C-alpha positions in Angstrom: -0.8 86.5 65.0 -4.3 86.1 64.5 -6.3 89.6 64.1 -8.3 90.5 67.0 -11.8 90.6 66.6 -14.3 92.6 68.5 -15.8 90.6 71.5 -18.2 92.0 74.1 -19.3 90.2 76.9 -22.8 90.6 78.8 -22.6 89.4 82.3 -26.1 88.8 84.4 -26.1 87.8 87.9 -28.5 84.6 88.5 -31.3 85.4 90.3 -29.3 88.0 92.1 -31.8 89.0 94.9 -32.6 85.5 95.7 -29.1 84.3 95.6 -27.7 86.8 97.8 -30.7 85.5 100.2 -29.4 82.1 99.9 -26.2 82.8 101.3 -27.9 84.2 104.4 -30.3 81.2 104.5 -28.5 78.1 102.8 -31.2 76.0 104.4 -33.5 77.6 101.4 -31.5 76.3 98.6 -33.4 74.4 95.9 -36.6 75.5 97.6 -38.9 77.9 95.6 -38.0 81.5 97.0 -39.6 84.6 96.0 -38.3 88.0 96.9 -40.5 91.2 97.1 -43.3 92.8 98.9 -41.1 95.4 100.5 -37.8 96.2 102.2 -36.2 94.3 104.9 -35.9 97.0 107.9 -32.9 97.6 109.6 -33.0 94.5 112.0 -35.6 92.5 110.9 -35.2 88.8 111.5 -37.0 85.9 109.9 -36.9 84.0 113.3 -40.2 84.9 115.2 -38.7 84.2 118.5 -35.9 86.7 118.1 -33.6 84.3 119.7 -29.8 84.2 119.0 -30.0 81.1 116.4 -27.7 81.3 113.7 -29.5 82.1 110.5 -28.8 79.0 108.8 -30.5 76.8 111.7 -34.0 78.5 111.3 -36.4 75.7 110.6 -38.0 75.9 107.4 -41.7 75.9 109.0 -40.9 79.0 110.4 -40.2 81.0 107.1 -43.3 83.4 105.7 -45.0 81.9 103.1 -46.3 83.7 100.1 -49.8 82.3 100.9 -50.0 84.3 103.7 -49.4 87.7 102.0 -51.9 90.1 101.6 -51.1 93.5 99.6 -50.4 95.1 96.3 -46.4 94.0 96.1 -44.5 92.7 92.9 -42.0 90.2 92.8 -38.2 91.4 92.7 -37.1 88.0 91.5 -37.2 84.5 92.4 -35.4 81.1 92.3 -35.1 78.8 89.8 -37.0 76.5 91.8 -40.0 79.1 92.0 -39.6 80.0 88.1 -40.5 76.6 87.4 -44.5 77.4 88.5 -44.4 80.4 86.2 -43.4 82.9 88.6 -41.5 85.7 87.2 -39.9 89.3 88.1 -42.7 92.2 88.5 -45.5 89.7 89.0 -48.1 90.6 91.8 -47.4 88.5 94.8 -51.1 87.8 95.2 -51.1 86.1 91.6 -47.7 84.2 92.6 -49.4 83.0 95.9 -51.8 81.1 93.6 -49.1 79.8 91.4 -47.1 78.4 94.3 -48.5 78.8 97.5 -45.8 77.2 99.4 -43.3 79.5 98.2 -41.1 81.2 100.9 -41.3 84.8 100.9 -38.3 87.5 101.9 -38.2 91.2 101.6 -35.5 93.1 99.8 -32.3 93.8 101.4 -31.1 96.9 99.6 -27.9 97.6 101.6 -27.1 93.8 101.2 -27.9 93.9 97.3 -25.8 97.0 96.9 -22.7 95.2 98.7 -22.6 92.2 96.7 -22.9 94.2 93.5 -20.2 96.3 94.5 -18.0 93.2 95.2 -18.8 91.4 91.9 -18.3 94.7 89.7 -14.8 95.1 91.7 -13.9 91.5 90.9 -14.7 92.3 87.0 -12.8 95.5 86.9 -9.7 93.9 88.4 -9.6 91.4 85.6 -11.2 93.4 82.7 -11.2 97.0 83.4 -13.6 97.9 80.3 -16.9 97.5 82.2 -20.3 99.3 81.6 -22.5 99.2 84.7 -26.0 98.4 83.7 -27.6 98.0 87.1 -27.3 96.1 90.4 -26.9 92.7 88.5 -25.8 93.1 84.7 -22.6 94.6 83.2 -21.1 94.7 79.5 -17.3 94.1 79.3 -15.0 94.7 76.6 -12.9 91.6 76.1 -11.3 92.5 72.9 -7.9 93.4 74.3 -7.8 91.5 77.7 -5.7 88.5 77.9 -7.7 85.3 77.3 -10.4 87.5 75.7 -10.0 86.2 72.1 -9.1 82.4 73.3 -12.3 80.5 72.3 -14.1 83.5 71.1 -14.0 84.8 75.0 -14.8 81.6 77.0 -11.3 81.1 78.5 -11.8 84.6 80.1 -15.7 84.4 80.7 -14.7 81.1 82.8 -12.0 82.6 84.6 -14.4 85.8 85.5 -17.5 83.1 86.6 -15.0 81.2 88.9 -13.4 84.2 90.5 -16.8 85.9 91.4 -18.3 82.4 92.9 -14.9 81.8 94.7 -15.0 85.1 96.2 -18.7 85.8 96.7 -20.4 82.3 96.4 -22.9 84.0 93.8 -23.2 82.6 90.3 -23.7 84.6 86.8 -24.1 83.8 83.3 -22.3 85.4 80.4 -22.4 85.7 76.6 -19.9 86.6 74.5 -20.8 88.0 71.2 -19.1 90.9 68.4 -21.4 93.5 70.3 -23.9 94.3 73.1 -27.0 93.3 71.3 -26.1 89.7 70.6 -23.9 89.3 73.9 -27.4 90.3 75.9 -29.1 87.6 74.0 -26.4 85.2 74.5 -25.9 85.5 78.2 -29.9 84.1 78.4 -29.2 80.9 76.6 -27.7 78.8 79.0 -28.9 80.3 82.6 -27.8 79.9 85.2 -24.1 79.3 85.4 -24.0 79.4 81.6 -21.3 80.5 79.2 -22.5 81.1 75.7 -20.4 82.2 72.8 -22.0 83.6 69.5 -19.7 84.4 66.4 -21.2 86.7 63.5 -21.4 83.2 61.3 -23.6 81.9 64.2 -26.5 84.4 63.2 -28.5 82.1 61.2 -28.3 79.1 63.5 -28.3 80.7 66.9 -30.1 84.2 66.5 -32.6 84.0 63.8 -34.7 81.2 65.4 -35.2 83.0 68.2 -38.6 85.1 68.9 -38.6 88.8 68.2 -39.2 89.4 71.8 -35.8 88.2 72.5 -34.2 91.3 71.0 -33.7 94.1 73.8 -35.9 96.9 72.8 -38.8 95.1 71.1 -41.8 95.2 73.6 -45.2 93.8 74.0 -46.7 96.2 71.6 -44.1 96.2 68.8 -43.9 92.3 69.1 -47.7 92.7 68.6 -47.7 94.6 65.3 -44.8 92.2 64.3 -46.8 89.2 64.6 -49.9 90.9 63.2 -47.3 91.7 59.9 -46.7 87.7 59.8 -43.2 88.4 61.5 -42.7 85.8 64.4 -39.0 85.1 64.6 -35.8 87.3 64.1 -35.2 85.3 60.9 -38.7 86.3 59.6 -37.8 90.1 60.6 -34.3 89.6 58.6 -36.0 88.8 55.6 -37.8 92.1 55.6 -36.1 94.8 53.6 -35.5 97.9 55.4 -37.5 99.8 52.9 -40.5 97.9 54.1 -39.8 98.2 57.6 -39.2 101.7 57.4 -42.7 102.2 55.9 -44.4 100.1 58.7 -42.4 101.4 61.4 -40.9 104.6 60.9 -37.7 105.8 59.7 -35.8 105.8 62.9 -37.4 102.2 64.5 -37.5 100.6 61.0 -33.8 101.0 60.5 -33.0 100.1 63.8 -35.4 96.8 63.3 -33.4 96.0 60.3 -29.8 96.1 61.8 -30.9 94.2 65.1 -32.1 91.1 62.8 -28.9 91.2 61.0 -26.9 91.8 64.2 -25.6 95.0 63.8 -24.8 96.8 66.8 -21.9 99.4 66.8 -22.7 100.8 70.4 -19.3 101.3 72.3 -18.6 100.1 76.1 -19.7 103.5 77.9 -17.6 103.3 81.2 -19.2 106.4 82.6 -22.6 107.5 82.3 -24.8 110.6 84.0 -28.4 109.2 84.7 -31.5 110.4 82.6 -33.6 111.1 85.9 -34.1 110.3 89.3 -37.8 109.0 90.2 -39.4 107.2 93.4 -42.9 105.4 93.1 -45.0 103.2 95.3 -48.0 100.8 94.7 -50.6 101.3 97.3 -51.8 98.4 99.6 -55.2 99.1 98.4 -56.7 101.5 95.6 -56.9 105.2 96.7 -59.5 107.7 95.7 -58.4 111.2 95.3 -61.2 112.7 97.3 -62.0 110.1 99.7 -58.5 109.4 100.6 -56.9 112.9 100.2 -55.1 113.1 103.5 -53.3 109.5 102.8 -52.4 110.2 99.0 -51.1 113.6 100.1 -48.8 112.5 102.7 -47.4 109.8 100.2 -47.1 112.4 97.6 -45.1 114.3 100.1 -43.2 111.3 101.3 -42.2 110.7 97.4 -41.4 114.0 96.6 -39.0 114.3 99.8 -37.3 111.0 98.8 -36.7 112.1 95.1 -35.2 115.3 96.7 -33.2 113.1 99.2 -31.9 111.1 96.2 -31.0 114.1 94.2 -29.1 115.4 97.0 -27.1 112.4 97.6 -26.1 111.7 94.2 -25.6 115.4 93.5 -27.8 116.4 90.9 -30.6 118.8 90.4 -33.0 118.8 87.7 -35.6 121.0 85.8 -38.5 118.6 84.6 -40.6 117.2 87.2 -43.1 114.6 86.1 -45.8 112.6 87.7 -47.0 108.6 87.1 -50.2 107.5 87.9 -51.9 103.7 87.5 -55.4 103.8 87.8 -57.2 100.5 89.1 -57.9 99.4 85.6 -54.2 99.0 85.3 -54.0 102.0 82.6 -51.0 104.3 83.2 -50.9 108.1 82.4 -47.8 110.5 83.1 -47.3 114.2 82.6 -44.2 116.6 83.2 -43.3 120.3 83.6 -40.2 121.9 82.8 -39.0 124.7 85.1 -37.1 127.7 84.2 -34.3 126.6 86.6 -33.0 123.3 88.1 -34.2 122.3 91.6 -33.5 119.9 94.3 -35.5 121.4 97.0 -38.4 118.9 98.0 -40.9 121.7 98.0 -40.3 123.0 94.7 -40.8 119.1 93.5 -44.1 119.0 95.4 -45.4 122.1 94.0 -44.4 121.6 90.4 -45.8 117.7 90.7 -48.8 119.2 92.0 -49.4 121.4 89.0 -48.8 118.1 86.9 -51.5 116.3 88.6 -54.1 119.1 87.8 -53.6 117.7 84.1 -54.8 114.5 84.8 -58.2 113.0 85.5 -58.6 111.7 88.8 -62.2 110.4 89.1 -60.8 106.8 89.0 -59.4 105.0 92.2 -55.4 105.1 92.0 -53.1 102.0 92.4 -49.8 103.5 92.1 -48.2 107.0 92.0 -44.8 108.0 91.2 -42.7 111.5 91.1 -39.8 111.9 88.8 -37.3 114.6 88.2 -35.3 114.6 85.1 -33.1 117.2 82.9 -30.4 116.6 85.4 -27.2 118.6 85.9 -24.7 118.3 88.6 -25.5 120.3 91.5 -23.6 123.5 92.2 -26.1 126.2 90.8 -28.9 127.7 93.5 -31.7 125.6 93.6 -34.9 127.1 92.6 -36.9 128.5 95.5 -40.7 127.6 95.3 -42.8 129.7 93.3 -44.7 132.9 95.3 -47.8 131.8 96.9 -46.9 128.3 97.3 -47.8 128.2 100.9 -45.7 125.5 103.3 -48.5 123.2 103.8 -49.0 123.0 99.9 -53.0 123.0 100.3 -53.2 124.4 96.8 -52.3 120.9 95.7 -55.1 118.2 94.7 -53.8 116.1 97.2 
């Protein structure tokens, strides 16, 4: 009997938010569709006449077009037909409208997204129980000891999971199977959509090294820019650099990690249960706001964000000690500040007060386009929440806005 080798899969749902909408509106299949700009209201209908027509009978000319959108929203996802125009996730909707004005724009339906997310993950765990949840639309799975997980490098089991998800939900996914998480995540992007890609250790030179360094999960724009400046464009280029050279240029921890990543080394286990690092809420404004001239509006938004974070904490059963804020100015530069309290809290007023103290430590002369509130250093609730500090008035008028 052949010795088992470690086989880790990364499963990524194909254009998940958009694909869920195409189940609702099959007449949009093959068309450029963009999801974003806001949440779907509880009873929102795309049908402007509010008639009883089935959703699949709504004519195409009655769907909203991205060219008519005005605001500061960003794209959550887009169909592959829309991506051909250069549209991608996190792009501003106004920019996307210039690239593909005829694209159809639909809001995000979070309850439906969560429902389908739970459905496809339940299918996976019925077949392969060792699954690590990585968000609404992606997971890692340990194939090593699962029947079919070794056959054809994991392709047989990947095909079974892919087919079962499609048969039961109508959604497609792409799966990469490799010796570890790092390579599996890269592999899942090789043949999107509906692809299955298999990588073995001996494939490193042919399949991984020709890729751009940015394909390594964890190498962002700044690190890539530095690598490019050092003459390193591909993972193969990176692999040729000695670990000591990388440590000299990037520091002990990052340099060692870059060396391991380029060589395809990653020993991280599948983590079936993980605690969140923080819970946050943020919003991008429809127009830039000024801390003085728009104080009332900003204050209301700030309070609402704190209340929403407190509600999220309560729903998930957490309290936290570190309160933070995030601001993005009209020049797109961002700044964060945080404050660690002596005790954990989940109280909206205490969060608002601490976040307001953080605000006093940032310049507020520029107009703002985004505001966010975060609670970190989380612990399971059950301890007494911190009361607002003495002197914090209920209307919180001591805050900057």
